[in-house]
C-alpha positions as CSV (number, residue, x, y, z in Angstrom):
1,M,-1.0,-27.3,19.6
2,V,-4.1,-28.7,21.3
3,K,-6.7,-30.6,19.3
4,L,-10.2,-31.7,20.2
5,L,-10.8,-35.4,19.8
6,T,-14.4,-34.9,18.8
7,K,-14.1,-33.7,15.2
8,V,-16.5,-33.7,12.3
9,L,-14.6,-34.8,9.2
10,A,-15.9,-34.4,5.6
11,V,-14.3,-36.7,3.2
12,V,-13.5,-35.3,-0.3
13,F,-11.4,-37.5,-2.6
14,F,-8.6,-36.1,-4.9
15,C,-9.4,-37.1,-8.5
16,Q,-7.1,-39.9,-9.8
17,M,-5.4,-40.3,-6.4
18,A,-4.3,-43.7,-5.3
19,H,-6.1,-45.0,-2.2
20,S,-4.2,-48.2,-1.5
21,Q,-3.1,-49.0,2.0
22,V,0.5,-47.8,2.6
23,T,2.3,-49.5,5.5
24,S,2.4,-47.3,8.6
25,E,5.5,-48.9,10.1
26,C,8.7,-46.9,10.4
27,S,10.8,-50.0,9.6
28,D,9.1,-50.2,6.2
29,A,9.4,-46.4,5.5
30,I,9.1,-45.7,1.8
31,P,12.5,-44.5,0.4
32,I,12.4,-41.5,-1.8
33,C,15.3,-39.8,-3.6
34,N,14.1,-37.2,-6.2
35,N,11.9,-34.2,-6.5
36,T,9.0,-36.0,-8.2
37,P,5.7,-35.2,-6.4
38,I,4.5,-38.1,-4.2
39,N,0.8,-39.0,-3.9
40,G,-0.1,-41.2,-1.0
41,G,-3.0,-42.6,0.9
42,A,-3.1,-43.5,4.6
43,N,-6.4,-45.4,5.4
44,G,-6.4,-47.6,8.5
45,F,-4.7,-47.2,11.8
46,G,-1.7,-49.4,11.2
47,T,0.9,-50.1,13.8
48,D,1.7,-47.6,16.6
49,D,5.5,-47.2,16.4
50,F,5.6,-45.2,19.6
51,N,4.6,-48.1,21.8
52,G,1.7,-46.4,23.5
53,A,3.5,-43.1,24.2
54,T,1.3,-40.0,24.6
55,S,3.5,-37.7,22.6
56,S,6.4,-37.4,20.3
57,G,7.6,-33.8,19.8
58,C,4.4,-31.9,19.1
59,L,2.4,-35.0,18.1
60,E,-0.2,-36.2,20.6
61,Q,-2.7,-39.0,20.7
62,T,-5.4,-39.0,18.0
63,I,-8.9,-40.4,18.0
64,S,-7.3,-43.9,17.7
65,G,-5.9,-43.5,21.2
66,A,-2.4,-43.6,19.9
67,I,-0.1,-41.1,18.2
68,E,-0.4,-42.8,14.9
69,S,-3.7,-42.7,13.0
70,N,-3.9,-43.4,9.3
71,S,-0.1,-42.8,9.0
72,V,2.6,-43.4,6.5
73,W,6.4,-43.2,6.8
74,Y,9.0,-42.0,4.3
75,R,12.7,-41.9,4.5
76,F,15.4,-40.0,2.6
77,R,19.0,-39.0,2.7
78,T,20.3,-35.5,1.7
79,A,23.1,-35.3,-0.8
80,A,23.5,-31.5,-0.8
81,A,23.8,-28.7,1.6
82,G,21.2,-25.9,1.9
83,Q,17.7,-25.0,2.7
84,F,15.2,-27.9,2.6
85,G,11.4,-27.9,2.9
86,F,8.2,-29.7,1.7
87,N,4.6,-29.1,1.0
88,I,2.0,-31.7,2.0
89,G,-1.1,-31.0,0.0
90,H,-4.5,-32.3,1.1
91,D,-8.2,-31.7,1.0
92,S,-9.2,-28.5,3.0
93,T,-11.8,-30.4,5.1
94,E,-9.2,-32.9,6.4
95,D,-6.7,-32.6,9.3
96,W,-3.2,-33.8,8.7
97,D,-0.1,-33.6,10.9
98,F,3.6,-34.4,10.4
99,A,6.9,-35.0,12.2
100,L,10.3,-34.9,10.6
101,Y,13.1,-36.8,12.4
102,R,16.8,-36.6,11.7
103,A,17.8,-40.2,12.5
104,S,19.7,-43.1,10.9
105,S,17.2,-45.7,12.0
106,C,13.8,-46.1,13.5
107,G,15.3,-47.2,16.7
108,S,16.9,-43.8,17.4
109,L,14.3,-41.3,16.2
110,G,14.6,-39.0,19.2
111,D,12.6,-35.8,19.0
112,P,11.5,-34.4,15.6
113,V,13.4,-31.5,14.2
114,R,10.2,-30.1,12.7
115,C,6.6,-30.9,13.8
116,N,3.1,-29.6,13.3
117,F,-0.1,-30.7,15.1
118,F,-2.4,-27.7,14.6
119,D,-6.1,-28.2,14.1
120,N,-7.2,-27.4,10.5
121,S,-10.1,-25.3,11.7
122,D,-9.1,-22.7,9.1
123,F,-9.5,-25.2,6.2
124,K,-6.0,-24.9,4.8
125,T,-4.9,-27.1,1.9
126,F,-1.2,-27.3,2.9
127,I,1.0,-28.1,5.8
128,G,4.7,-28.4,5.7
129,V,8.2,-26.9,6.2
130,G,9.3,-23.7,4.5
131,E,6.7,-21.5,2.7
132,D,3.0,-22.0,2.1
133,P,2.7,-22.2,-1.8
134,T,-0.6,-20.3,-1.5
135,G,1.3,-17.2,-0.3
136,D,0.0,-17.3,3.3
137,E,3.0,-16.0,5.2
138,D,1.2,-16.4,8.6
139,S,0.0,-20.0,8.3
140,V,0.3,-21.8,11.6
141,H,0.6,-25.1,9.6
142,Y,4.1,-24.2,8.4
143,E,7.4,-24.7,10.3
144,D,10.8,-23.0,9.5
145,W,13.1,-24.2,6.8
146,V,15.5,-27.0,7.7
147,N,19.2,-26.4,7.0
148,V,20.6,-29.7,5.8
149,N,24.1,-31.1,5.0
150,P,25.1,-34.1,2.7
151,G,24.7,-37.5,4.2
152,E,22.0,-36.8,6.7
153,D,19.2,-39.4,7.1
154,Y,15.6,-38.3,7.8
155,Y,12.3,-40.0,8.5
156,L,9.0,-38.2,7.7
157,L,5.8,-39.3,9.4
158,I,2.6,-38.1,7.9
159,N,-0.5,-38.7,10.0
160,N,-4.2,-38.1,9.6
161,F,-5.9,-37.1,12.8
162,S,-9.2,-38.8,12.0
163,N,-10.1,-42.0,10.2
164,L,-11.0,-42.0,6.5
165,N,-9.3,-39.5,4.3
166,S,-8.7,-38.8,0.6
167,G,-4.9,-38.9,0.7
168,F,-2.2,-36.4,0.3
169,S,0.7,-35.3,-2.0
170,I,4.2,-34.2,-1.2
171,Q,6.3,-31.7,-3.1
172,F,9.9,-30.9,-2.0
173,T,11.1,-27.3,-1.9
174,G,14.1,-25.3,-0.9
175,D,17.3,-23.9,-2.5
176,I,18.9,-27.4,-2.6
177,W,16.7,-28.1,-5.5
178,V,18.0,-25.0,-7.3
179,T,21.7,-25.9,-6.7
180,N,21.1,-29.6,-7.1
181,P,17.9,-30.1,-9.1
182,N,18.6,-33.8,-10.0
183,D,20.6,-35.1,-7.0
184,A,19.6,-33.2,-3.9
185,L,18.6,-36.5,-2.3
186,D,20.7,-39.6,-2.4
187,C,19.2,-42.3,-4.5
188,S,21.5,-45.1,-3.2
189,I,19.1,-45.8,-0.4
190,I,16.5,-47.1,-2.9
191,N,17.3,-50.7,-3.9
192,N,13.9,-51.8,-5.1
193,L,13.8,-52.7,-8.8
194,L,11.1,-50.3,-9.8
195,G,12.5,-47.3,-8.1
196,P,10.7,-44.5,-6.1
197,P,7.1,-43.5,-6.2
198,I,6.0,-42.0,-9.5
199,A,3.6,-39.1,-9.9
200,A,2.4,-38.4,-13.4
201,C,-0.3,-36.3,-15.2
202,E,-3.3,-37.8,-16.9
203,N,-2.7,-39.0,-20.4
204,E,1.0,-39.1,-19.7
205,S,2.9,-42.3,-20.6
206,V,4.4,-44.2,-17.7
207,V,6.4,-47.3,-18.4
208,L,7.6,-49.5,-15.5
209,N,10.8,-51.3,-16.3
210,A,11.7,-54.5,-14.4
211,T,14.4,-55.7,-16.9
212,T,16.7,-58.1,-15.0
213,S,19.7,-59.9,-16.4
214,G,19.0,-63.7,-16.7
215,A,15.3,-63.3,-15.9
216,T,13.2,-66.2,-17.1
217,A,9.7,-64.8,-16.4
218,Y,7.9,-61.6,-15.4
219,E,4.6,-61.2,-13.6
220,W,2.7,-57.9,-12.9
221,Y,0.1,-57.1,-10.3
222,N,-1.7,-53.9,-9.3
223,D,-3.5,-52.9,-6.1
224,T,-6.3,-50.3,-6.4
225,G,-7.4,-50.7,-2.8
226,S,-8.5,-54.3,-2.6
227,G,-5.1,-56.1,-2.5
228,F,-2.8,-57.1,-5.3
229,Q,-4.4,-58.6,-8.4
230,P,-2.6,-60.1,-11.4
231,I,-2.6,-58.1,-14.6
232,I,-3.7,-60.6,-17.3
233,G,-1.3,-60.7,-20.2
234,A,1.4,-58.7,-18.6
235,I,4.4,-61.0,-18.9
236,S,7.1,-58.7,-20.4
237,S,9.9,-56.9,-18.6
238,T,8.1,-53.5,-19.0
239,L,4.5,-52.5,-18.2
240,N,2.7,-49.5,-19.7
241,V,0.8,-48.0,-16.8
242,L,-2.4,-46.0,-17.4
243,N,-4.1,-45.9,-14.0
244,S,-3.2,-44.9,-10.4
245,A,-2.4,-47.9,-8.2
246,M,0.3,-49.8,-6.4
247,Y,2.2,-51.9,-8.9
248,R,4.2,-55.1,-8.2
249,T,6.5,-57.1,-10.4
250,V,7.6,-60.7,-9.7
251,V,10.7,-61.5,-11.6
252,T,11.8,-65.1,-11.8
253,T,15.6,-65.8,-12.2
254,P,17.8,-68.9,-11.9
255,M,18.9,-67.4,-8.5
256,G,15.4,-66.9,-7.2
257,T,12.5,-64.6,-7.3
258,I,12.7,-60.7,-7.1
259,I,9.6,-58.8,-5.9
260,S,9.4,-55.0,-6.2
261,D,6.6,-52.6,-5.5
262,V,6.1,-49.0,-6.7
263,Q,3.3,-46.5,-6.3
264,V,2.0,-44.7,-9.4
265,A,-0.4,-41.8,-9.2
266,F,-1.9,-39.9,-12.1
267,N,-3.2,-36.4,-11.5
268,A,-5.8,-34.6,-13.5
269,V,-4.5,-31.8,-15.7
270,P,-6.5,-28.6,-14.9
271,T,-8.3,-26.8,-17.7
272,T,-8.1,-23.0,-17.7
273,R,-11.3,-21.5,-18.8
274,T,-11.6,-18.7,-21.3
275,M,-11.7,-15.4,-19.4
276,M,-13.2,-12.0,-20.1
277,D,-11.0,-9.1,-20.6
278,E,-10.8,-6.5,-17.8
279,V,-11.5,-2.9,-18.7
280,L,-11.6,-0.4,-15.8
281,C,-10.8,3.2,-14.9
282,H,-7.3,3.8,-13.6
283,T,-6.7,5.8,-10.5
284,D,-3.6,6.7,-8.5
285,D,-2.2,3.8,-6.4
286,M,-4.7,1.5,-8.1
287,T,-4.6,-2.1,-6.8
288,F,-6.6,-4.9,-8.5
289,D,-7.3,-8.2,-6.7
290,L,-6.4,-10.8,-9.3
291,E,-7.8,-13.5,-7.0
292,L,-11.3,-12.3,-8.2
293,K,-10.4,-13.9,-11.5
294,D,-9.8,-17.4,-10.0
295,L,-13.4,-18.5,-10.1
296,E,-13.6,-17.5,-13.7
297,V,-10.4,-19.4,-14.4
298,L,-11.5,-22.6,-12.7
299,G,-15.2,-22.8,-13.5
300,S,-16.6,-25.9,-11.8
301,Q,-13.2,-27.3,-10.9
302,N,-12.6,-27.6,-7.2
303,P,-10.4,-24.6,-6.1
304,D,-8.9,-26.7,-3.2
305,N,-7.1,-28.8,-5.8
306,Y,-5.4,-26.1,-7.8
307,I,-3.3,-23.0,-7.6
308,V,-4.0,-20.1,-10.0
309,S,-1.2,-17.8,-10.8
310,Y,-0.9,-14.8,-13.1
311,H,2.2,-13.8,-15.1
312,S,3.4,-10.9,-17.4
313,S,4.7,-13.2,-20.1
314,Q,3.8,-16.6,-21.7
315,A,7.3,-17.8,-20.9
316,D,6.8,-17.1,-17.1
317,A,3.4,-18.7,-17.1
318,T,4.7,-21.9,-18.8
319,A,7.7,-22.1,-16.4
320,G,5.6,-21.2,-13.4
321,T,8.1,-18.4,-12.5
322,N,7.7,-14.7,-11.4
323,P,4.0,-14.8,-10.5
324,L,2.3,-11.4,-10.1
325,M,1.2,-10.4,-6.7
326,K,-2.5,-11.1,-6.3
327,Q,-2.9,-7.6,-5.1
328,Y,-1.7,-6.3,-8.4
329,E,-0.6,-2.6,-8.7
330,K,-2.0,-1.8,-12.1
331,S,-0.5,1.1,-14.1
332,S,-2.5,2.9,-16.7
333,G,-2.6,1.4,-20.2
334,Q,-3.2,-2.1,-21.8
335,E,-1.3,-5.3,-21.1
336,V,-1.8,-9.0,-21.5
337,I,-2.0,-11.2,-18.3
338,Y,-1.1,-14.9,-18.8
339,V,-2.7,-17.5,-16.5
340,R,-1.2,-20.7,-15.2
341,T,-3.5,-23.3,-13.4
342,T,-1.4,-25.8,-11.5
343,S,-2.4,-29.0,-9.7
344,L,-1.7,-28.9,-6.0
345,A,-1.1,-32.6,-5.9
346,N,1.4,-32.5,-8.8
347,P,2.9,-29.1,-9.9
348,N,4.0,-30.8,-13.2
349,C,0.3,-30.9,-14.1
350,Y,-0.7,-27.5,-15.3
351,D,-2.4,-25.5,-18.0
352,A,-0.9,-22.2,-19.2
353,S,-2.9,-21.8,-22.5
354,E,-5.1,-18.8,-21.6
355,S,-4.6,-15.1,-21.1
356,F,-6.7,-12.0,-20.9
357,V,-6.3,-8.3,-21.8
358,F,-6.1,-6.0,-18.8
359,D,-6.9,-2.4,-19.9
360,A,-6.8,0.4,-17.3
361,I,-8.3,3.5,-18.9
362,E,-6.6,6.6,-17.6
363,T,-8.9,8.7,-15.5
364,P,-8.4,12.4,-16.3
365,E,-6.1,14.1,-13.9
366,L,-7.2,17.7,-13.3
367,T,-4.3,20.1,-12.6
368,F,-6.0,23.5,-12.8
369,P,-6.8,25.3,-9.5
370,E,-10.1,24.9,-7.6
371,E,-10.1,28.5,-6.4
372,V,-9.5,31.6,-8.5
373,T,-10.0,35.3,-7.9
374,I,-11.1,38.0,-10.2
375,C,-10.8,41.8,-9.6
376,E,-14.1,43.7,-9.1
377,D,-13.2,45.9,-12.1
378,S,-12.1,43.0,-14.3
379,S,-13.8,42.1,-17.6
380,G,-13.3,38.4,-16.9
381,I,-10.9,35.5,-16.2
382,V,-10.3,32.2,-17.9
383,I,-10.8,29.0,-15.8
384,G,-10.3,25.3,-16.6
385,E,-7.6,23.4,-18.5
386,T,-5.3,25.6,-20.5
387,I,-3.3,22.6,-22.0
388,P,-6.1,20.2,-22.7
389,N,-5.8,16.5,-23.7
390,P,-7.4,16.2,-27.2
391,S,-8.8,12.8,-26.3
392,Y,-10.9,14.1,-23.5
393,T,-14.3,15.8,-23.6
394,Y,-15.4,18.6,-21.3
395,L,-18.8,19.7,-20.0
396,W,-19.3,22.7,-17.8
397,S,-22.3,23.5,-15.6
398,T,-22.8,26.5,-17.8
399,G,-23.4,24.1,-20.8
400,E,-20.2,25.0,-22.5
401,Q,-18.1,22.1,-23.8
402,T,-14.6,23.6,-24.1
403,P,-11.6,22.8,-21.9
404,S,-11.7,26.3,-20.5
405,I,-14.3,29.1,-20.2
406,S,-14.2,32.8,-19.4
407,V,-16.2,34.1,-16.4
408,S,-16.8,37.6,-15.3
409,Q,-18.5,37.2,-11.9
410,G,-18.0,35.2,-8.8
411,G,-19.7,31.8,-8.1
412,E,-19.1,28.1,-8.5
413,Y,-18.5,26.5,-11.8
414,R,-18.4,22.7,-12.2
415,V,-16.7,20.8,-15.0
416,T,-16.8,17.1,-15.9
417,V,-13.8,15.8,-17.9
418,T,-14.3,12.4,-19.6
419,N,-11.9,9.9,-21.2
420,S,-13.7,7.3,-23.2
421,S,-12.0,4.2,-24.6
422,N,-12.9,0.5,-25.3
423,G,-16.5,1.1,-24.3
424,L,-15.8,2.6,-20.9
425,S,-16.0,6.3,-19.9
426,C,-13.8,7.4,-17.0
427,E,-14.7,10.8,-15.5
428,S,-13.2,13.4,-13.2
429,Q,-15.2,16.3,-11.8
430,R,-14.0,19.6,-10.3
431,T,-15.9,22.6,-8.9
432,I,-14.1,25.9,-9.3
433,S,-14.9,28.6,-6.8
434,V,-14.5,32.1,-8.3
435,Q,-14.3,34.9,-5.8
436,T,-14.3,38.6,-6.5
437,S,-11.6,40.7,-4.9
438,S,-12.2,44.4,-4.0
439,L,-9.9,47.2,-4.8
440,P,-7.8,48.4,-1.8
441,I,-8.9,51.6,-0.1
442,I,-7.2,53.3,2.9
443,S,-9.9,54.8,5.0
444,D,-7.7,56.3,7.8
445,I,-4.3,56.1,9.4
446,E,-4.0,55.8,13.2
447,I,-0.8,57.0,14.8
448,E,0.3,56.4,18.3
449,D,3.1,58.8,18.7
450,L,5.1,60.5,21.5
451,Q,5.8,56.8,22.6
452,S,9.0,55.0,23.1
453,S,8.0,53.1,20.0
454,N,5.7,54.8,17.6
455,T,2.9,52.7,16.0
456,L,1.1,53.3,12.7
457,T,-2.1,51.4,11.9
458,V,-3.7,51.4,8.4
459,I,-7.6,51.4,8.6
460,T,-9.7,50.1,5.8
461,E,-13.4,49.3,5.5
462,V,-13.0,47.0,2.5
463,D,-13.1,43.2,2.9
464,G,-10.4,41.3,1.0
465,D,-6.9,39.8,1.2
466,F,-4.4,42.7,1.4
467,E,-0.8,43.3,2.3
468,Y,0.9,46.5,3.5
469,R,4.3,48.2,3.2
470,L,5.8,51.1,5.0
471,D,8.0,53.3,2.8
472,D,10.2,51.0,0.7
473,G,10.2,48.1,3.1
474,A,8.9,44.6,2.6
475,F,5.2,43.9,2.3
476,Q,3.5,42.3,5.3
477,T,0.0,40.9,5.9
478,S,-0.4,42.9,9.1
479,N,-1.8,46.5,8.8
480,V,0.1,47.6,12.0
481,F,3.7,48.9,11.9
482,K,5.6,49.3,15.1
483,G,8.8,51.2,16.0
484,V,8.1,53.8,13.3
485,L,10.6,56.7,13.4
486,G,9.5,60.3,13.4
487,G,9.3,62.2,10.2
488,T,7.3,61.7,6.9
489,H,6.3,58.3,5.7
490,S,4.3,56.6,3.0
491,V,2.1,53.5,3.2
492,T,1.3,51.1,0.3
493,M,-1.8,48.8,0.5
494,R,-2.3,46.2,-2.3
495,D,-4.5,43.3,-3.1
496,I,-2.6,39.9,-3.0
497,Y,-4.3,38.8,-6.2
498,G,-3.0,41.8,-8.1
499,C,-6.2,43.7,-8.1
500,G,-4.6,47.1,-7.6
501,E,-2.8,49.1,-4.9
502,V,-3.1,52.4,-3.2
503,V,-0.3,54.6,-1.8
504,E,-0.8,57.1,1.0
505,S,2.1,59.5,1.4
506,N,3.1,62.5,3.5
507,I,2.2,60.8,6.7
508,V,3.9,62.8,9.5
509,I,4.8,61.3,12.8
510,V,5.7,63.8,15.5
511,G,5.2,64.0,19.3
512,F,3.2,66.4,21.5
513,S,1.6,66.3,24.9
514,P,-2.2,66.1,24.9
515,I,-2.3,68.2,28.1
516,F,-0.1,71.0,29.6
517,S,-0.6,73.1,32.7
518,P,1.2,76.5,32.9
519,N,0.5,77.1,36.6
520,G,3.9,77.9,37.8
521,D,4.8,74.5,39.2
522,V,7.6,74.1,36.7
523,L,6.0,70.9,35.2
524,N,4.4,71.0,31.8
525,E,4.7,74.8,31.7
526,T,4.7,75.0,27.9
527,W,3.2,73.0,25.0
528,Q,5.4,72.1,22.1
529,V,5.8,69.5,19.2
530,E,8.8,67.2,19.2
531,G,10.4,65.8,16.0
532,L,10.0,68.9,13.9
533,S,13.6,68.7,12.9
534,E,12.7,65.8,10.6
535,L,10.6,68.1,8.5
536,N,11.5,70.9,6.1
537,D,10.6,74.4,7.4
538,P,7.7,73.2,9.7
539,I,5.2,75.7,11.0
540,I,2.8,75.1,13.9
541,T,-0.4,77.3,14.1
542,I,-2.6,77.1,17.2
543,Y,-6.3,78.1,17.2
544,D,-9.0,78.4,19.8
545,R,-12.4,76.7,19.4
546,Y,-13.6,79.5,17.3
547,G,-10.8,79.3,14.8
548,K,-8.9,82.4,16.1
549,L,-5.2,82.2,15.5
550,I,-3.5,82.2,18.9
551,K,0.1,81.2,18.2
552,E,2.5,80.4,15.4
553,M,5.7,78.4,16.1
554,T,8.6,76.9,14.2
555,E,11.0,74.1,15.2
556,F,13.1,76.7,16.9
557,S,10.3,78.1,19.1
558,A,10.5,77.6,22.9
559,G,6.9,76.4,23.0
560,W,3.5,78.0,23.9
561,D,3.0,79.2,27.5
562,G,-0.8,79.3,27.3
563,S,-1.1,83.1,26.9
564,L,-2.0,85.6,24.2
565,N,-0.3,89.0,24.2
566,G,0.9,88.3,27.7
567,R,-2.6,87.5,29.0
568,P,-3.3,83.9,30.3
569,L,-5.9,82.1,28.3
570,P,-8.6,80.0,29.9
571,S,-8.5,76.3,30.5
572,T,-10.1,74.6,27.5
573,D,-9.2,72.6,24.3
574,Y,-7.1,74.2,21.5
575,W,-6.4,73.1,18.0
576,F,-3.3,73.2,15.8
577,K,-2.1,72.6,12.3
578,L,1.3,71.4,11.1
579,S,2.6,72.4,7.7
580,Y,5.9,71.9,6.0
581,L,7.5,72.1,2.6
582,D,7.5,68.9,0.5
583,D,10.2,67.8,-1.9
584,S,8.8,70.1,-4.5
585,G,8.9,73.1,-2.2
586,N,5.1,73.2,-1.8
587,R,3.7,73.9,1.7
588,I,1.4,71.2,2.7
589,N,-0.5,70.3,5.9
590,A,0.3,67.1,7.7
591,K,-2.4,64.5,7.7
592,Y,-3.7,62.0,10.3
593,L,-2.4,64.0,13.3
594,Q,-4.5,64.1,16.5
595,N,-4.6,67.9,16.2
596,H,-6.0,69.1,19.5
597,F,-4.8,69.4,23.1
598,S,-6.0,70.7,26.5
599,L,-4.8,73.6,28.6
600,R,-5.4,73.1,32.3
601,R,-4.6,75.4,35.2
């Protein structure tokens, strides 16, 4: 909490605020006992109650060379238990400090229980204990709430760091004012005839009552900054007060003279200007900054002197309760926002006469897909909104103005959907990409057989999004099937968008050696096909390169030994065919077999 002693201070005076000298001595601390806002001034150095000390709690020496500089003391006694705080309102260009002491007398102040000496380089309008009324939760000018109990005495020192100033106001806060709105502070400490300081709103009637039993004469004085001056003609027991000042009454009685002083401060009542209605397009998670309306509300009035709050009902605005968050989450539709403009110096001075209509026009929400697929043999597909809002208008890049259109070829189609209301048009756009999907075609089937795990691969030359199934199994996106058992199988290939499917059946998986060598070494002496038992009446026919039939075998044959009519045939490649009976009893040739092998000697 370090301050520089070389400060530039701009002086801005609160309207209608009293500027009379208030004593700065702790022994003459002003007693207060209710929640009426207090307006005070503190011009002049006054007396240093700290006897030249360099610090008291967080307070340090000011430009006066002492702790106190333009200071004023208040004292009060709590009459309830709970949370207690206060707001000291001041001009944003001025630097104020405070210290709150829990003590029964000025001679035993000790260290303050709450204290703030921060430089006002951020131009705040409040310091205090509790919560900043402007909503700044991170203000360094606020200290934690004080938990109080009945019968505790407190002294509050309010000090201006520099010299001339425009005064301050105090408003008390905390839950003790909720539980005890009229007696949170003990009024027995006030024994002056005119009572505690009075804060009122302009044009409000304030009557000071000095009625004393047995009084023989009354005199009234006021001090507007140049000392007390008599009020001509004021000789009754009451005085109707119209202006801010310090007031004094001198009551003459047979027992002697009674002198009593009281401060009265009138605050200007703000005027809320007529505001424009707000009409805008609503979007998801929409947040509107209501603070943007503040300047419109205040007009030429100084924003440092007022708080602008917004409410959802006239009752809340009048009572000053349930203010809306300035970052207001606006839902779609129309509502009325009620405005309250409140004096910082005196929250009782307010204007809640104005409101404005806040209309958030719903921006069309587009729910139809951005990508669609049509089949290459299709006559067309419908794109766009199938359940349209009758209040919306539609315009397509094709020039059509219907919620949906029919298209028969691929490409990009843009649609603009508009909701117009109250002179505002809210638009949403979407570009729909239409793709053409080709029909599935199986070009070939590759089989890796005579393996520990047979593999079947579906070959296609068509680009598209396809899925595949072996026999009656589940569809998969991969065109490769592993661990396929020997025998006959079928493969289904289909387009994922429903653009047709193709089935390839009678795929035979058997095993044979691509090379055999009948040379008498006992190894690979015969060539044969394995897995024929899975087929119905299989027949293998072997041919030479010229198509001459060499050998015919069944599943029961021992295999071919490489000879014809007992005579060894030469080393070369030979071909074979595999046929079998299908479920209908028809003999068919197996497809996709690698139907040649080599004889080597």
